[in-house]
N, C-alpha and C positions, 0 to 999 in steps of 0.2 A: 171333264168334257163339257158339262153344263156351263162351267165358268168361261170356257173358251167360246162357247156359242153366245153367251151374254156379252163378252167383250167384242165379238165380231158384230153383233147387232148394234152395240154402241157406236162402233166406227161407221156402220152403214147409216145410222141416224145423223151422225156428224158430217157425212159426206156432202149433202146439199149446201150446208152452211160453209163448209170448207171450199167447195167449188165456187160459191158466190163470192167469198172473200178473195180468192185467188184471181177470179176474172174481173171483179169490180175494183179491188183495192191493190192487190200485189202487182198485177200486170200494168195498170196505169201508173202506179208508183215507179216501177222499173223504167217505163218509157219516159216519165218526167226526168228521172235521174239521167237517162241516156241523152235526151235532147238538151239537157242543161250544158252539155259540153259540145254543142253544135251551133251552127248559125241557121237552123231551120226556120222558115218563115210561117210554118203552120198550114200551108196550102199545097205547095209543090212537094214532089217526092225527092227532090234534090236537097242535099245538105252537106256541109263540110264539118269535119271535126276541128274545133278551135281550141281544144284543151281548156285551160283556165281563163281564157280571154274574157268570157262573159262575167265571171266572178271578179276579175280584176277591174273591169269597167264599172260594175255595180259598186264595188268597194271604194272606187274613186269618186263616186257621185254623192255629194252632200245630201241630196234629197233622200237617198236610201237611208242614211243615218238619221235624218229627221223622221222618216217613216218608222224606223226601228224604235226611236225614242218615244214616238206617239203610241206605238204598240205597248211599250213598257209602262207608260203612264196609264194607258187604258187598263192594263192588267192590274196595276196597283189599285186603281179606282174600283174595279169590279171585285177584287179580293177583299175589299173593306166595306164599302157603302151598301151594296145590295145584300151581301152576306149578313151584315149586322142587322139590317132591316128585316131580312127573311127570318133570322133566328129570333129576333124580338117578337115579330108578328106571330110566328108559329108557336112560340112559347105561350103567349097570351091567348092564342086561339085554343089552347088546351083547356083554358079556364071556361070556355064557352061550351056548354054541354049539349044544347039542342040545335042551335042554328049554325054550327061550324061548317056544315056542308054548303050553306048559302054563301058564307064568307069565302070559302075555298073557290067557289064558282066565280065570284067577283074578282078575287085576286088573280086567278089564272086567265081571266078574259084578255088582258093585253098580250099575253104570251101566245094565245091561239089565233089572234088576229094576224092577218098578213102584214109583213113589214111595210109594204107600200101604203097600207091603210093607216097604220100608226104614224108613218112619216108625214102623210098628208094632214092628219089630224093636228099634229104638232106644228107643222108649217103654217097652217091656216088659222088654227084656233089659239095657239099659244105664242108662237114666234113671229107672227105677222106684225110688222111695226106700224101698220095702219089700222087694221080691223081686228087684230088678235088681242090677247091679254097683254102682250108687250106694248102694243099701240095704246091700249087703255091706260096702262101705267105711265107711259110717256106723256100722255095728255094730262096727267095729274102730277107732273113734276118729277117723275122718277129718272128720266133721261137714260133709259136702258139701251137705246139704239136698237140694232138688230143683232141678237146673239150669234146667229149663223153667219153674219157678214163681217164680224169682228175677228181678227186674227188671234186676239188674246182669249176670246171666250168661245170660239167655234167648236174646238175639240171638246170642251166641257159641256157645251149645249148638246152636241150629238151624243156624248156619253150619257147625259141625263135622260135622253129619250130611250136609249137602249137599256139603261138601268130600270127605268119605269116599266119597260116591257118585260124585264127579266126577273125582278125581285119576287113577283108573285109565284113564279115557277119554283124558286128556291124555298119560298114559304111552304108550298104544298109538299115538297120533298122532305124538308126538315120536320114538318108536322107529321108526316107519315112515319118517319123514323122515330120521333118522340113517342108516338102512340104505341110503339112496340115495347116501351119500357114497362117492366112488371108493375102491376097495380099494387102489389105488396110492398115494393120498394117505395113507391110514392106515399102510400098510407103510413109506412114506418117513419118517413121523413116528416110528415105532418104531425105525427104523435110526438116525435122528438123536438118539435118546435122550430123546424127549419123555415126560414122565410123564402120568398120566391127565388131570390138569387142563389141561396144555398141549395134549393131544390134543383135548379138548373145545373149548378156547378158540380154537385156530388151525386145526383141521381140521373138526370137526363143526359148531361154531356158525355159521361163514359159510354152510354148506350148508342149515341149518335156520332161518336168520334170517327169511325170508319166512313160513315156517310159524308161527314164534313170533309175528310181527306179526299174522298172521291170527287166531291163537288169542287174542291179547290183545284184539283188537277184538271177537271173538265173546264173550269173557268179559264185557267191558263191556256189550255188548248184553243178554246173558242175565242179568247182575246187575241191570239195571234192569227186567227183565221177571220176575224171580223171584217165584214165587207158591206153587207146590205144597207144598214142605217147610214154609214158614212157615205156610201155611193148615192143613196137616195136623197140625203139632206144637203150634202156639200160637194160630193164627187171629189173629195180631197182638198177642196179650197176652203177659204179664200187664200190664194198665194201659197198653196200646198201646206197650209197650217194644220189640216186634218188628214194629211196623207198617211195611209197605213201601208204595210207591206203588201196587202191584198190589192189595194187600189194602185199602188206602185207597179205591181206585176201586171195589172189590167192595162196600164199605159203601154206596156210592151206588147201585150196581146193585141190591142186594137191597132197598133202600128206594125203588125206582122213581124215582130221580133220575138217569135215564140221561144227561141233558144234562151234569150235573156229572161223572159217571163218564167221559163222552167227553172232557171237558176234561182230566181227569187222564191219560187214555190218550194224548191228544194231546201232553201234556208229556212223558210217558214215551217216546213215539216220537221226540221231538226229540233226546233223548240218543242213541238208536240211530242217527239220521240223522247226528249230529255224529261219532259213532265210525266209521260207514261212510265218511264223507267223508274223515276222517283216513287211513283205510286206503287209499282210492283215491289220495290225494295221495302217501302213502308208496310205493305201488306204482309210480306214474308216476316218482317220483324215483329209485327203484331201477332202472327201465328206462333212464332217461337216463344213469345211471352205468355 
C-alpha cells in the first residue's frame, strides 16, 4: 500500500513538468509538422493541404543544400575546436588549487553576455576594417580585408565568434565533471609516476566520458539550430555564404510562407531527433556494460 502511495506521489510531482512539456514542446511540434504540409501564410486562418509540395520545392533549391552544408561544417568545427580547448583548459584548471573560481568566472563571462553584445564587440573591436583589430593589422601590411564581407572567410569568422562565446561554458562543464573523480585514483596515478596525459587518459577520461557524450549530442543539436550569431553578424550573407537552415527558414517566415518555413524546421528537428536517439542508445549501452 505504501509503495502504491509513493508511486502515486511520484506521478503527481512529475505532472507539472509533463504538462509543461506537452503544452510548450509537444503541441507546437505537432503544429509545425502539420503546417509543413500546408501553404499557410502564418497570419490568416485559411490554408490548403499541399502534401509534399513544400519539401519538393525546398529540395530543388540549391540554397537549401548550401545551408545544410554550412550547418554540417559548423557542427564539425564545434565538435573539435571548442571541445579540445575546453578539455585542455579544464584539465589544467585542476592544477590551480586556490584561484580556479576566478578563472571559471572569467571563462564563463562571454557565455552569459547577450549574443547581441558579443556580436557588437566583435564587429566594432575585432572585425572592423577601419578602426578595429583587422583595420590595425591591415594598416601594418597584413591585408586581411573584412572577414565578414568575404565569402571565403565569413562562415569561419562567424563560427569563431560563437566558439569564443561557447568554449568557456564547455570548460566549466568539463571541469565540474573532472572534479568528481576520486582523489584516491588521482593520488594513485601520481604515485605510479603517470604524467599529465596519462592522468587524463586513464583517470579523468573514464569518469567524464558520459558527460562528453552528452555534450557532443548537445553540440550537434545546437549546431543545427544555430541562428543568433549568424543573423546578427551576417544575416546569412555575403551572397548566402553563411546561410544556415535556421536563417533559410527565417527567409520564408518573413515572406509569409510559413508552410515552407515549417518544412525546414521539421527537417532541422530530424537532425536533433537522430542525435538524441544516438545518445539514448549510447546511454543504454553504457548501463549494460
